[in-house]
RODO-388991 format. One record per residue (C-alpha): x, y negated, z; residue in three letters. Coordinates in steps of 0.2 Angstrom, whole numbers, padded with zeros to 4 digits, always signed. Each point is the difference from the previous one (the first is absolute). Layout:
BEGIN
XYZAla...
//
This chain:
BEGIN
+0195-0259+0158Met-0002+0015-0012Ser-0006-0005-0018Ser-0014+0013+0003Ser-0008-0010+0014Thr-0010-0016+0001Thr-0008-0010+0013Asn+0006+0011+0014Gly+0000+0018-0005Asp-0015+0002-0011Ala+0003+0003-0018Lys-0011-0011-0012Phe-0007+0016-0009Gly-0007+0006+0017Ser-0009-0016+0004Arg-0015-0009-0009Pro+0006-0012-0013Thr-0004-0018-0001Ala+0003+0000-0019Ile-0015+0001-0013Leu+0009+0012-0011His-0002+0002-0019Arg-0004+0019+0002Thr-0014+0009+0008Pro+0013+0010+0010Trp+0012-0006+0013Arg+0017-0001-0009Pro+0015+0008+0010Gln+0012-0013+0006Val+0018-0001-0007Ala+0014-0005+0012Ser+0015+0000-0011Ser+0006+0003-0018Ala+0016+0002-0010Glu+0001+0003-0018Gly-0015+0010-0006Ile-0002+0008+0018Tyr-0013-0007+0012Ile-0001+0005+0018Thr-0016+0000+0009Leu-0001-0005+0018Glu-0003+0019+0005Asp+0017+0004-0008Gly-0007+0008-0016Lys+0010-0005-0016Gln-0008-0003-0016Leu+0007-0002-0018Ile-0008-0016-0008Asp-0002+0006-0018Ala-0011-0015-0005Val+0009-0015+0007Gly-0015-0005+0010Gly-0009-0006-0015Ala+0014+0000-0013Ala+0008-0013+0011Val+0016+0007+0009Ala+0010+0001-0016Cys+0017+0001+0009Ile-0007+0009+0016Gly+0001-0007+0018Asn+0015-0006+0009Gly+0012-0005-0014His+0014-0009+0009Pro+0003-0013-0013Ala-0019-0006+0001Val+0001+0001+0019Lys+0015-0011+0000Lys-0007-0013-0012Ala-0016-0001+0011Ile+0010-0002+0016Lys+0011-0013-0008Glu-0015-0010-0006Gln-0008+0000+0017Val+0015-0008+0006Asp+0000-0014-0013Lys-0018-0004-0004Val-0015+0011+0004Ser-0014-0012-0007Tyr-0003-0016-0010Val-0016-0005-0008Tyr+0002+0000-0019Asn-0009-0016-0003Met+0012-0009+0010Gln+0017+0009-0002Leu+0007+0014-0011Ser+0012+0012+0007Asn+0016+0009-0006Glu-0006+0018-0001Pro-0015-0005-0010Ala+0010-0011-0013Glu+0013+0014-0002Glu-0013+0014-0002Leu-0009-0010-0013Ala+0016-0002-0010His+0004+0018+0002Tyr-0017+0006-0006Leu-0001-0012-0015Ile+0017+0005-0005Gly-0004+0018+0001Ala-0015-0003-0011Ser+0011-0002-0016Lys-0009-0015-0006Gly-0018+0007+0003Ala-0004-0013+0014Phe+0005-0018+0004Glu-0008-0003+0017Leu-0006+0010+0015Val-0010-0004+0015Gly+0000+0010+0016Phe-0015+0007+0011Val-0002+0013+0013Ser-0006+0015-0009Gly-0009+0008-0015Gly-0017-0007+0003Ser+0007-0017+0002Glu+0010+0002-0015Ala-0015+0004-0011Met-0010-0014+0008Glu+0015-0011-0005Gly-0001+0007-0018Val-0018-0004-0001Ile+0002-0018+0006Lys+0016-0003-0010Thr-0008+0006-0016Ala-0015-0012+0003Arg+0012-0014+0005Gln+0010+0002-0017Tyr-0016-0003-0010Phe-0007-0013+0011Tyr+0017-0010-0002Glu+0002+0003-0019Thr-0017-0007-0004Gly-0010+0016-0002Gln-0012-0001+0016Pro-0013+0010-0009Gln+0010+0016+0002Arg-0008+0008+0016Lys-0001+0019-0004Asn+0012+0014+0004Phe-0002+0017-0009Ile+0007+0015+0010Ala-0003+0019-0001Arg-0011+0012+0009Gln+0008+0013+0012Leu+0013-0013+0004Ser+0006-0008+0017Phe+0007-0017+0002His-0001-0004+0018Gly-0012-0001+0015Asn-0005-0018+0000Thr-0018-0004-0007Leu+0008-0008-0016Ala+0012+0015-0003Thr-0014+0013+0003Leu-0011-0010-0012Ser+0014+0000-0013Leu+0003+0019+0002Ala-0013+0014-0001Tyr+0003+0012+0014His-0017+0006+0003Pro+0002+0006+0018Thr+0010-0015+0006Arg-0012-0012-0008Arg-0016+0008+0007Ala-0002-0008+0017Pro+0003-0017-0008Tyr-0009+0001-0016Ala-0014-0012+0005Ala+0013-0014+0003Ile+0012+0003-0014Met+0002-0011-0016Asn-0007+0008-0016Ser-0001-0016-0009Glu+0019-0003-0003Asn+0007+0018+0001Phe-0004+0013-0014His+0005+0017-0004His+0005+0012-0014Val+0004+0018-0001Ser+0015+0007+0009Pro+0015+0006-0011Ala-0001+0018+0007Tyr+0002+0012-0015Ala-0001+0016+0010Ala-0018-0004+0006Arg-0007-0012-0013Phe+0008+0003-0017Lys-0012+0008-0012Gly+0003+0019-0004Lys+0003-0003-0018Asp+0008-0018+0002Glu+0018-0002-0003Ser+0010-0011+0013Glu+0002-0014-0013Glu-0019+0001-0003Glu-0003-0001+0019Tyr+0011-0015+0001Val-0009-0009-0014Glu-0017+0004+0008Arg+0006-0008+0016Leu+0008-0015-0009Arg-0017-0003-0009Lys-0009+0002+0016Glu+0011-0014+0008Leu-0002-0011-0015Glu-0019+0003+0000Asp+0000-0006+0018Lys+0009-0016-0004Phe-0013-0004-0014Ile-0014+0004+0012Glu+0006-0012+0013Leu+0006-0013-0012Gly+0019+0002-0005Pro+0004-0017+0006Asp-0008+0003+0018Thr+0012+0015+0003Val+0015-0004+0012Ile+0008+0017-0002Gly+0000+0019-0001Phe+0007+0008+0016Val+0006+0018+0002Ala+0011+0011+0011Glu+0015+0006-0011Thr-0002+0017+0008Val-0016+0002+0010Val+0003+0004+0018Gly-0011+0007+0014Ala-0017-0001-0010Thr+0004+0013-0013Thr+0018+0006+0006Gly+0015-0006-0011Val-0009-0001-0016Val+0010-0008-0014Ala-0008-0007-0016Ala+0002+0008-0017Pro+0015-0006-0010Lys-0005-0016-0009Gly-0014-0005+0012Tyr+0008-0015+0007Phe+0006-0006-0016Lys-0018+0001-0007Ala-0007-0009+0016Met+0013-0014-0001Lys-0004-0003-0019Ser-0018-0004+0005Val+0006-0012+0014Cys+0012-0008-0013Asp-0014-0001-0013Lys-0011-0010+0012Tyr+0013-0010+0010Gly-0004+0010+0016Ala+0013+0006+0013Leu+0007+0017+0000Phe+0001+0005+0019Ile+0008+0015+0008Leu-0003+0007+0018Asp+0016+0009+0005Glu-0003-0001+0019Val+0002+0019+0001Met+0009+0005-0017Ser+0013-0014+0000Gly+0017-0004+0008Met+0007+0017-0005Gly-0013+0012+0004Arg-0002+0006-0018Met+0019+0001-0003Gly+0002-0018-0007Thr-0001-0016+0010Leu-0016-0005-0009His-0012+0015-0005Ala-0004-0009-0016Trp+0018+0003-0006Glu-0003+0019+0000Ser-0019+0002+0000Tyr-0007-0016-0007Gly+0007+0000-0018Asp+0014-0011+0006Gly-0012-0015-0001Ile+0003-0013+0014Ser-0016-0009+0007Pro-0004-0018+0002Asp-0003+0003+0019Leu+0005+0015+0011Gln-0003+0005+0018Ala+0012+0010+0010Val+0001+0005+0018Ala+0003+0017+0008Lys+0017+0004-0007Gly+0005-0018+0001Leu+0003+0001+0019Gly+0000+0018+0002Gly-0010+0000+0016Gly+0013-0011+0009Tyr-0011-0015-0001Ala-0017-0005-0006Ala+0003-0008-0017Ile-0007-0002-0018Gly+0004-0010-0015Ala-0008-0008-0015Val+0012+0000-0016Phe-0004-0014-0013Met+0006+0000-0018Ser+0007-0015-0008Lys-0017-0004-0008Arg-0009+0000+0017Val+0015-0009+0009Ala+0000-0014-0014Asp-0018-0002+0001Gly+0000-0003+0019Val+0016-0010+0000Arg-0005-0012-0014Asp-0016-0004+0009Ser-0001-0001+0019Ser+0017+0008+0002Gly-0004+0011+0015Phe-0009+0016+0005Trp-0018-0004+0007Lys+0000+0015+0010His+0008+0005+0017Gly-0001+0009+0017His+0008-0004+0017Thr+0013+0014-0002Tyr+0004-0003-0018Gln+0019+0002-0004Ala+0003+0005+0018Asn+0019-0001+0003Pro+0000+0017+0009Leu-0011+0009-0013Ala+0011-0008-0014Cys+0016+0005+0008Ala-0006+0018+0003Ala-0006+0001-0018Ser+0016-0007-0007Leu+0010+0013+0009Ala-0012+0014-0006Val+0002-0005-0018Gln+0019-0001+0002Lys+0000+0018+0008Val-0009+0006-0015Ile+0012-0007-0012Ala+0016+0002+0009Glu-0004+0019+0005Glu-0006+0003-0018Lys-0016+0007+0007Leu-0009-0001-0017Leu+0013+0012-0007Asp-0004+0012+0014Asn-0019-0002-0004Val+0004+0005-0018Ala+0007+0016+0007Val-0012+0005+0014Val-0016-0007-0008Gly+0000+0013-0014Pro+0006+0013+0012His-0015-0004+0011Leu-0012+0001-0015Gly+0007+0016-0006Ala-0001+0009+0017Leu-0018-0006+0002Leu-0005+0007-0017Arg+0009+0016+0003Ala-0007+0003+0017Arg-0018-0006-0004Leu-0003+0004-0018Gln+0012+0015-0003Gly-0005+0017-0005Pro+0001+0006+0019Asn-0007-0016+0008Ala-0015+0003+0011Leu-0006-0017-0003Ala+0001+0000-0019Ala-0019+0002-0004Pro-0004-0015+0010Phe+0014-0012-0006Val-0006-0012-0013Phe+0016-0009-0002Asp+0017-0003+0007Val+0006-0017-0006Arg+0012-0014+0004Gly+0017-0008-0002Gly+0015-0007+0009Gly-0004+0002+0019Ala-0019+0001-0002Trp-0010+0016-0003Trp-0018+0006+0002Ala-0009+0016-0001Val-0018+0000-0005Glu-0011+0014+0004Phe-0016+0005-0009Asp-0013+0013+0007Phe-0012+0000-0015Asp+0011+0006-0014Gly-0003+0016-0009Pro+0014+0009+0010Asp-0005-0007+0017Ala-0019-0002+0000Ala-0008+0011+0014Gly+0016+0007+0007Lys+0000-0010+0016Leu-0012-0007+0013Asp+0007-0017+0005Leu-0013-0001+0013Ala+0011+0013+0010Lys+0014-0013+0002Ile+0003-0004+0018Arg-0009-0016+0005Gly-0009-0001-0016Gly+0013-0011-0008Asp+0002-0003-0019Pro+0013+0011-0007Phe+0014-0013-0002Ala-0003-0007+0017Met+0001+0017+0007Ala+0017+0003-0008Val+0006-0017+0007Gln-0006+0006+0017Ala+0008+0017-0001Arg+0016-0007-0007Ala+0001-0011+0015Leu-0002+0015+0011Glu+0014+0008-0009Asn+0011-0015+0002Gly-0002-0009-0016Leu-0008-0017-0004Val-0009-0001-0016Ile-0015-0010-0007Met-0017+0008-0005Gly-0013-0008-0010Phe-0017+0003-0007Thr-0011-0007-0014Gly+0012-0004-0013Gly-0006+0012-0014Ala-0017-0009-0004Ser-0005-0018-0002Leu-0013+0001+0014Asp+0014+0006+0012Gly-0009+0016+0005Lys+0011+0013-0008Lys+0019+0003+0002Gly+0013+0006+0012His+0018-0005-0001His+0016-0001+0011Cys+0014-0012-0002Met+0019+0001+0004Leu+0011-0015-0001Ser+0016+0004+0010Pro+0015-0012+0003Ala+0011-0004-0014Tyr+0015+0007+0009Asn-0009+0017+0004Val+0012+0015-0004Thr-0004+0015-0011Lys+0000+0011+0015Glu-0013-0011+0009Gln-0011+0000-0016Val+0001+0019+0001Glu-0006+0000+0018Thr-0014-0012-0004Ile-0006+0011-0014Val+0001+0015+0011Asp-0011-0008+0014Ile-0012-0008-0012Phe-0003+0016-0010Val-0002+0010+0016Arg-0013-0013+0006Ser-0010+0001-0016Val+0000+0019+0000Glu-0006+0000+0018Glu-0015-0011-0003Val-0004+0010-0016Leu+0000+0016+0011Lys-0011-0008+0013Glu-0012-0004-0015Ala-0001+0019-0004Gly+0015+0002-0012Leu
//
């Protein structure tokens, strides 16, 4: 049977779906993929410039990973982690801890980013519960953040749109928030970067004091903010300052690298290059850990946390049915070995800046049609974003966004147009104001083995898509 047929001769895309999709529209159906190329069931080929959601870090169909998965299926496909461990999980754990260069001592595996952050929350609480500080019950995170889609992780984060339907049942007693570290939007006009960092440090310390310093479990932040604001790194010195507050009051310093970690920013851990080089007490990773070949996430634990648990109960009081799944761990281990053995982060060090330079030249250069409407091009490694602004002095009144086909917000319209043009990207809204009502940004996060030529094609299609939507709005 042809790969483009299903259940007889009807393509899935031509029949009613039985899936409650996550989008208001019916997604097209992928039938195969190789590298950064995805083929739809109608035969159309797409370039995946965003790795799904910064997941497919080595692309689809890598032979080494396929081989590892197939071999593991022949050995052990499943054991329950409270009864038996398994070889791929044990090997992956040793591999990851060894690669952390002393930052971490133990790791626990879960099945994705939300589970990893849920695990972080529970592990942090377990640490203080077992070290004789049960009064610690409060977490402090940041506005305009995202830490997952469970109720606890939505409460921990502050993504206005994603929280809205569930606000009435979310926890506001144990989860608290301070300002984002987003200098381009929130630093004072006459404020230096150092003064901005000091203001944010003081705000965090004030929050500790308000809650009672000995009631705070930890401060939680994305090393580089992902979908909410679009690849926003903190100012230099920010994480050093935040950790100093945690250290002062005995709280944990916790990083979410579900999106930014495992090589996405050009280093294995984003804090190595974008977090003042400061390792956390707890860290969550997921997307680039398994590269899309399996559903997997992980919670890294520093020696402090590991010793606190080992010296008390001695075990992780947290778990799921598919935790440390042999197939997922085998796939993840193979992905990590591909990244190391093929020196893909060296490639990222070359193609990443090339991608950024092309975006800036084509969207902000002297002859760029989009220049008046581009607020920022930012990023690093294999992760870049373009933020648009239609209220600035050079942009105000020049467009009628209501003319955009379908009435979509600008970034979403660019995402849709890019897909029509054969390119998969991500568009987002609401990242430019604390209430989530302002802002348009698009995100690119190609595979680490993308070539310079492929990057150039990605930029060509992306810029064309941006310009087409701008023209639709009256440019």
